[in-house]
C-alpha positions as YAML, in Angstrom:
chain: A
units: angstrom
residues:
- id: 1
  name: MET
  ca: [-15.18, -28.08, -27.96]
- id: 2
  name: ARG
  ca: [-14.24, -25.66, -30.71]
- id: 3
  name: PHE
  ca: [-10.64, -24.84, -31.59]
- id: 4
  name: ASN
  ca: [-10.20, -21.33, -32.94]
- id: 5
  name: LYS
  ca: [-6.40, -21.17, -32.95]
- id: 6
  name: ALA
  ca: [-3.54, -23.64, -32.91]
- id: 7
  name: ILE
  ca: [-1.98, -24.02, -29.48]
- id: 8
  name: ASP
  ca: [1.18, -25.42, -27.97]
- id: 9
  name: SER
  ca: [1.42, -28.62, -25.96]
- id: 10
  name: ILE
  ca: [-0.20, -28.07, -22.58]
- id: 11
  name: SER
  ca: [1.12, -29.17, -19.21]
- id: 12
  name: VAL
  ca: [-0.82, -26.82, -16.91]
- id: 13
  name: LEU
  ca: [-4.53, -26.06, -16.69]
- id: 14
  name: SER
  ca: [-5.25, -22.76, -14.98]
- id: 15
  name: PHE
  ca: [-8.79, -22.19, -13.73]
- id: 16
  name: ASP
  ca: [-10.71, -19.06, -12.97]
- id: 17
  name: LEU
  ca: [-12.95, -19.75, -9.96]
- id: 18
  name: ASP
  ca: [-16.09, -17.57, -9.77]
- id: 19
  name: ASP
  ca: [-18.69, -18.52, -12.39]
- id: 20
  name: THR
  ca: [-16.31, -21.05, -13.92]
- id: 21
  name: LEU
  ca: [-16.27, -23.86, -11.37]
- id: 22
  name: TYR
  ca: [-19.43, -22.77, -9.53]
- id: 23
  name: ASN
  ca: [-22.27, -20.28, -9.88]
- id: 24
  name: ASN
  ca: [-21.07, -17.21, -8.04]
- id: 25
  name: HIS
  ca: [-24.12, -15.00, -8.55]
- id: 26
  name: PRO
  ca: [-26.15, -16.19, -5.52]
- id: 27
  name: VAL
  ca: [-22.96, -16.37, -3.45]
- id: 28
  name: ILE
  ca: [-21.94, -12.77, -3.96]
- id: 29
  name: LYS
  ca: [-25.53, -11.61, -3.51]
- id: 30
  name: ALA
  ca: [-25.72, -13.37, -0.15]
- id: 31
  name: ALA
  ca: [-22.33, -11.98, 0.90]
- id: 32
  name: VAL
  ca: [-23.28, -8.40, 0.07]
- id: 33
  name: GLN
  ca: [-26.55, -8.85, 1.96]
- id: 34
  name: ALA
  ca: [-24.73, -10.26, 4.99]
- id: 35
  name: GLN
  ca: [-22.49, -7.21, 5.12]
- id: 36
  name: LEU
  ca: [-25.47, -4.89, 4.66]
- id: 37
  name: ASP
  ca: [-27.43, -6.62, 7.42]
- id: 38
  name: TYR
  ca: [-24.54, -6.13, 9.82]
- id: 39
  name: LEU
  ca: [-23.98, -2.49, 8.86]
- id: 40
  name: ASN
  ca: [-27.66, -1.64, 9.21]
- id: 41
  name: GLN
  ca: [-27.48, -2.65, 12.87]
- id: 42
  name: ILE
  ca: [-25.07, 0.24, 13.45]
- id: 43
  name: THR
  ca: [-27.19, 3.35, 14.00]
- id: 44
  name: GLN
  ca: [-24.50, 5.82, 12.92]
- id: 45
  name: TRP
  ca: [-24.01, 3.94, 9.65]
- id: 46
  name: SER
  ca: [-27.68, 3.43, 8.78]
- id: 47
  name: GLN
  ca: [-28.33, 7.14, 9.36]
- id: 48
  name: GLN
  ca: [-26.10, 7.92, 6.35]
- id: 49
  name: GLY
  ca: [-28.65, 6.47, 3.93]
- id: 50
  name: PRO
  ca: [-28.67, 3.56, 1.47]
- id: 51
  name: ASN
  ca: [-25.96, 4.97, -0.80]
- id: 52
  name: TYR
  ca: [-23.31, 5.39, 1.87]
- id: 53
  name: TRP
  ca: [-21.51, 2.13, 1.08]
- id: 54
  name: SER
  ca: [-21.25, 3.00, -2.62]
- id: 55
  name: HIS
  ca: [-19.94, 6.42, -1.67]
- id: 56
  name: CYS
  ca: [-17.23, 4.85, 0.50]
- id: 57
  name: ARG
  ca: [-16.15, 2.48, -2.27]
- id: 58
  name: ASN
  ca: [-16.04, 5.25, -4.85]
- id: 59
  name: GLN
  ca: [-14.11, 7.65, -2.64]
- id: 60
  name: THR
  ca: [-11.47, 5.16, -1.62]
- id: 61
  name: VAL
  ca: [-10.73, 3.96, -5.15]
- id: 62
  name: LYS
  ca: [-10.51, 7.57, -6.34]
- id: 63
  name: GLN
  ca: [-7.95, 8.24, -3.63]
- id: 64
  name: THR
  ca: [-6.06, 4.98, -4.27]
- id: 65
  name: PRO
  ca: [-6.76, 3.62, -7.79]
- id: 66
  name: SER
  ca: [-4.60, 0.54, -7.18]
- id: 67
  name: LEU
  ca: [-7.32, -0.78, -4.85]
- id: 68
  name: ALA
  ca: [-9.22, -1.89, -7.96]
- id: 69
  name: ASN
  ca: [-6.63, -4.67, -8.35]
- id: 70
  name: ASP
  ca: [-7.29, -6.07, -4.88]
- id: 71
  name: VAL
  ca: [-11.00, -6.38, -4.11]
- id: 72
  name: THR
  ca: [-10.37, -7.71, -0.60]
- id: 73
  name: ARG
  ca: [-8.22, -4.75, 0.41]
- id: 74
  name: TRP
  ca: [-10.60, -2.36, -1.36]
- id: 75
  name: ARG
  ca: [-13.54, -3.62, 0.69]
- id: 76
  name: LYS
  ca: [-11.60, -3.43, 3.95]
- id: 77
  name: VAL
  ca: [-10.30, 0.07, 3.21]
- id: 78
  name: ALA
  ca: [-13.77, 1.29, 2.18]
- id: 79
  name: LEU
  ca: [-15.32, -0.06, 5.39]
- id: 80
  name: GLN
  ca: [-12.64, 1.55, 7.53]
- id: 81
  name: TYR
  ca: [-13.02, 4.81, 5.61]
- id: 82
  name: GLY
  ca: [-16.79, 4.80, 6.11]
- id: 83
  name: MET
  ca: [-16.51, 4.12, 9.82]
- id: 84
  name: SER
  ca: [-13.86, 6.82, 10.24]
- id: 85
  name: LYS
  ca: [-16.35, 9.45, 9.01]
- id: 86
  name: LEU
  ca: [-18.93, 8.52, 11.65]
- id: 87
  name: PRO
  ca: [-19.17, 9.74, 15.27]
- id: 88
  name: LEU
  ca: [-17.36, 6.67, 16.61]
- id: 89
  name: THR
  ca: [-14.25, 6.13, 18.65]
- id: 90
  name: GLU
  ca: [-11.23, 4.78, 16.81]
- id: 91
  name: GLU
  ca: [-11.68, 1.47, 18.59]
- id: 92
  name: GLN
  ca: [-15.36, 1.27, 17.63]
- id: 93
  name: ALA
  ca: [-14.63, 2.16, 14.01]
- id: 94
  name: HIS
  ca: [-12.00, -0.56, 13.73]
- id: 95
  name: HIS
  ca: [-14.23, -3.14, 15.44]
- id: 96
  name: TYR
  ca: [-17.27, -2.42, 13.29]
- id: 97
  name: ALA
  ca: [-15.25, -2.40, 10.05]
- id: 98
  name: SER
  ca: [-13.63, -5.71, 10.94]
- id: 99
  name: CYS
  ca: [-16.93, -7.36, 11.86]
- id: 100
  name: ALA
  ca: [-18.66, -6.07, 8.72]
- id: 101
  name: TYR
  ca: [-15.92, -7.53, 6.55]
- id: 102
  name: GLN
  ca: [-16.10, -10.82, 8.44]
- id: 103
  name: ALA
  ca: [-19.85, -11.03, 7.82]
- id: 104
  name: PHE
  ca: [-19.16, -10.59, 4.11]
- id: 105
  name: SER
  ca: [-16.25, -13.03, 4.08]
- id: 106
  name: ASP
  ca: [-18.09, -15.82, 5.86]
- id: 107
  name: ALA
  ca: [-20.95, -15.68, 3.35]
- id: 108
  name: ARG
  ca: [-18.58, -15.12, 0.41]
- id: 109
  name: SER
  ca: [-16.94, -18.50, 0.91]
- id: 110
  name: ASN
  ca: [-20.11, -20.38, 1.81]
- id: 111
  name: ILE
  ca: [-19.81, -22.49, -1.34]
- id: 112
  name: THR
  ca: [-20.23, -26.15, -2.14]
- id: 113
  name: VAL
  ca: [-18.78, -27.11, -5.51]
- id: 114
  name: GLN
  ca: [-20.70, -29.90, -7.21]
- id: 115
  name: GLN
  ca: [-19.22, -33.37, -6.96]
- id: 116
  name: SER
  ca: [-19.31, -33.63, -10.75]
- id: 117
  name: VAL
  ca: [-16.87, -30.70, -10.95]
- id: 118
  name: LEU
  ca: [-14.58, -32.28, -8.36]
- id: 119
  name: ASP
  ca: [-14.65, -35.51, -10.36]
- id: 120
  name: LEU
  ca: [-13.74, -33.56, -13.49]
- id: 121
  name: LEU
  ca: [-10.78, -31.93, -11.74]
- id: 122
  name: GLY
  ca: [-9.66, -35.34, -10.53]
- id: 123
  name: ALA
  ca: [-9.71, -36.71, -14.06]
- id: 124
  name: LEU
  ca: [-7.83, -33.72, -15.45]
- id: 125
  name: ARG
  ca: [-5.24, -34.01, -12.70]
- id: 126
  name: THR
  ca: [-4.16, -37.39, -14.08]
- id: 127
  name: LYS
  ca: [-2.79, -35.59, -17.13]
- id: 128
  name: PHE
  ca: [-2.20, -31.94, -16.20]
- id: 129
  name: ARG
  ca: [-0.98, -29.81, -13.32]
- id: 130
  name: LEU
  ca: [-3.93, -27.78, -11.99]
- id: 131
  name: ILE
  ca: [-3.76, -24.22, -10.67]
- id: 132
  name: ALA
  ca: [-6.24, -21.39, -10.06]
- id: 133
  name: ILE
  ca: [-5.89, -17.72, -11.02]
- id: 134
  name: THR
  ca: [-8.66, -15.47, -9.74]
- id: 135
  name: ASN
  ca: [-9.52, -11.80, -9.50]
- id: 136
  name: GLY
  ca: [-12.00, -12.55, -6.72]
- id: 137
  name: ASN
  ca: [-11.76, -12.58, -2.94]
- id: 138
  name: VAL
  ca: [-13.10, -16.06, -2.26]
- id: 139
  name: GLU
  ca: [-11.13, -17.97, 0.39]
- id: 140
  name: ILE
  ca: [-10.64, -21.36, -1.21]
- id: 141
  name: ASP
  ca: [-9.51, -23.04, 2.00]
- id: 142
  name: LYS
  ca: [-13.00, -22.50, 3.45]
- id: 143
  name: PHE
  ca: [-14.86, -24.80, 1.04]
- id: 144
  name: ASN
  ca: [-14.45, -27.99, -0.93]
- id: 145
  name: LEU
  ca: [-12.01, -26.73, -3.56]
- id: 146
  name: ARG
  ca: [-9.28, -26.77, -0.92]
- id: 147
  name: ASN
  ca: [-6.34, -28.96, -1.92]
- id: 148
  name: GLU
  ca: [-7.60, -29.24, -5.52]
- id: 149
  name: PHE
  ca: [-4.89, -26.98, -6.92]
- id: 150
  name: GLU
  ca: [-1.11, -27.02, -6.81]
- id: 151
  name: LEU
  ca: [-1.10, -23.23, -6.79]
- id: 152
  name: VAL
  ca: [-3.71, -20.52, -6.18]
- id: 153
  name: LEU
  ca: [-2.92, -16.95, -7.25]
- id: 154
  name: LYS
  ca: [-5.20, -14.05, -6.29]
- id: 155
  name: ALA
  ca: [-5.31, -10.54, -7.68]
- id: 156
  name: GLY
  ca: [-3.92, -8.14, -5.11]
- id: 157
  name: PRO
  ca: [-1.52, -10.14, -2.96]
- id: 158
  name: ASP
  ca: [-0.08, -11.99, -5.97]
- id: 159
  name: GLY
  ca: [-0.21, -9.33, -8.67]
- id: 160
  name: ALA
  ca: [-2.45, -7.03, -10.68]
- id: 161
  name: ALA
  ca: [-5.88, -8.30, -11.68]
- id: 162
  name: LYS
  ca: [-6.52, -10.03, -15.00]
- id: 163
  name: PRO
  ca: [-6.29, -9.05, -17.85]
- id: 164
  name: HIS
  ca: [-2.90, -7.78, -16.63]
- id: 165
  name: SER
  ca: [-0.25, -10.43, -17.22]
- id: 166
  name: GLU
  ca: [1.28, -10.43, -13.71]
- id: 167
  name: LEU
  ca: [-0.62, -13.43, -12.36]
- id: 168
  name: PHE
  ca: [0.14, -15.50, -15.46]
- id: 169
  name: ASP
  ca: [3.78, -14.42, -15.35]
- id: 170
  name: LYS
  ca: [4.05, -15.47, -11.71]
- id: 171
  name: ALA
  ca: [2.40, -18.83, -12.39]
- id: 172
  name: ALA
  ca: [4.96, -19.65, -15.06]
- id: 173
  name: VAL
  ca: [7.85, -18.70, -12.78]
- id: 174
  name: VAL
  ca: [6.55, -20.62, -9.74]
- id: 175
  name: LEU
  ca: [5.76, -23.74, -11.80]
- id: 176
  name: ASN
  ca: [8.94, -23.41, -13.89]
- id: 177
  name: VAL
  ca: [7.08, -23.78, -17.17]
- id: 178
  name: LYS
  ca: [6.76, -21.73, -20.33]
- id: 179
  name: LYS
  ca: [3.62, -19.61, -20.52]
- id: 180
  name: SER
  ca: [2.82, -21.39, -23.76]
- id: 181
  name: GLU
  ca: [2.36, -24.56, -21.69]
- id: 182
  name: ILE
  ca: [-0.48, -22.98, -19.70]
- id: 183
  name: LEU
  ca: [-4.12, -23.19, -20.79]
- id: 184
  name: HIS
  ca: [-6.25, -20.75, -18.78]
- id: 185
  name: ILE
  ca: [-9.94, -21.58, -18.46]
- id: 186
  name: GLY
  ca: [-12.51, -18.95, -17.55]
- id: 187
  name: ASP
  ca: [-15.93, -17.49, -18.21]
- id: 188
  name: SER
  ca: [-14.88, -13.92, -18.98]
- id: 189
  name: LEU
  ca: [-13.63, -12.75, -22.36]
- id: 190
  name: ASP
  ca: [-12.50, -9.47, -20.83]
- id: 191
  name: SER
  ca: [-10.40, -10.80, -17.96]
- id: 192
  name: ASP
  ca: [-9.72, -14.50, -18.58]
- id: 193
  name: VAL
  ca: [-9.36, -14.78, -22.34]
- id: 194
  name: GLN
  ca: [-7.85, -11.34, -22.88]
- id: 195
  name: GLY
  ca: [-5.50, -11.81, -19.93]
- id: 196
  name: ALA
  ca: [-4.25, -15.21, -21.08]
- id: 197
  name: ASN
  ca: [-3.85, -14.06, -24.68]
- id: 198
  name: LEU
  ca: [-1.90, -10.93, -23.70]
- id: 199
  name: ALA
  ca: [0.34, -12.93, -21.38]
- id: 200
  name: GLY
  ca: [1.28, -15.42, -24.06]
- id: 201
  name: CYS
  ca: [-0.69, -18.27, -22.52]
- id: 202
  name: ASN
  ca: [-3.42, -20.28, -24.22]
- id: 203
  name: SER
  ca: [-7.04, -19.43, -23.47]
- id: 204
  name: LEU
  ca: [-10.23, -21.45, -23.16]
- id: 205
  name: TRP
  ca: [-13.52, -19.60, -22.89]
- id: 206
  name: LEU
  ca: [-16.41, -21.18, -21.00]
- id: 207
  name: ASN
  ca: [-19.18, -19.46, -22.93]
- id: 208
  name: ASN
  ca: [-22.12, -19.92, -20.58]
- id: 209
  name: GLN
  ca: [-22.81, -16.39, -19.29]
- id: 210
  name: GLN
  ca: [-25.34, -13.99, -20.77]
- id: 211
  name: PHE
  ca: [-23.02, -11.01, -20.72]
- id: 212
  name: LYS
  ca: [-21.82, -8.49, -23.28]
- id: 213
  name: TYR
  ca: [-18.01, -8.36, -23.27]
- id: 214
  name: LYS
  ca: [-15.78, -5.64, -24.70]
- id: 215
  name: TYR
  ca: [-12.86, -7.85, -25.75]
- id: 216
  name: LEU
  ca: [-13.04, -8.80, -29.43]
- id: 217
  name: GLY
  ca: [-10.16, -11.28, -29.52]
- id: 218
  name: LEU
  ca: [-10.68, -15.00, -29.96]
- id: 219
  name: PRO
  ca: [-10.03, -17.66, -27.34]
- id: 220
  name: HIS
  ca: [-7.89, -20.55, -28.49]
- id: 221
  name: ILE
  ca: [-10.67, -22.95, -27.48]
- id: 222
  name: GLU
  ca: [-14.36, -22.42, -26.71]
- id: 223
  name: ILE
  ca: [-16.76, -24.64, -24.78]
- id: 224
  name: ASN
  ca: [-20.31, -24.24, -23.52]
- id: 225
  name: ASN
  ca: [-20.24, -26.70, -20.62]
- id: 226
  name: ILE
  ca: [-17.49, -27.28, -18.08]
- id: 227
  name: ASN
  ca: [-17.79, -31.04, -18.59]
- id: 228
  name: ASP
  ca: [-16.56, -30.58, -22.16]
- id: 229
  name: LEU
  ca: [-13.11, -30.47, -20.56]
- id: 230
  name: TYR
  ca: [-13.21, -34.25, -20.27]
- id: 231
  name: GLN
  ca: [-12.15, -34.22, -23.91]
- id: 232
  name: LEU
  ca: [-8.74, -32.93, -22.78]
- id: 233
  name: VAL
  ca: [-8.13, -36.15, -20.85]
- id: 234
  name: ASN
  ca: [-8.18, -38.24, -24.00]
- id: 235
  name: THR
  ca: [-6.81, -35.75, -26.51]
- id: 236
  name: SER
  ca: [-3.85, -33.47, -25.91]
- id: 237
  name: PRO
  ca: [-4.27, -30.05, -27.58]
- id: 238
  name: SER
  ca: [-1.20, -29.31, -29.64]
- id: 239
  name: LYS
  ca: [-0.07, -27.60, -32.81]
...
């Protein structure tokens, strides 16, 4: 655990979910494939070619840029848009769009978090309040992270996506704490670290992804393995 900047006393640990507490890469791949498999069974859709889904996503976010802050709504709107352009009845279009999203959603939350991570959260909970702040569309009540967090905030229904400060602002208000009491933990420099820093929270970067980020700012703390967080149980980060 490397400390790059002095931080305030912490009472809340805020966790990103995807690729922080579990490997999301195979999950999202399976979810996208599940949606594709369903859509390819619809003759009118498959006749549009392999790029039709990308076209629908691009068109809908051009028309409504705010969709980029709510990936769940964006997917649903793009599916409905795509179906509406096909020779289908309104009832068929709605049914197919709903079923395609459900195929994605079921696979998207088909996750089993490792017991070692659950044990870590249990240990941290003895000292800190635990919450989750995510830009993703995973449904936490469908897998074994349910009931692990006092509060779960999702981009879209709860505010603009990280690195915007809205989700961090809301967390502080709901928990009745100062933002300086929150340490946000995530794998992305661009969304997690930048978002926490801009919001006036503390940031901890889980540096375990082979990815080139744009954000050049420093996290307050950097780790390479999620289990390094056990150090927080015995030592309280403070100025």
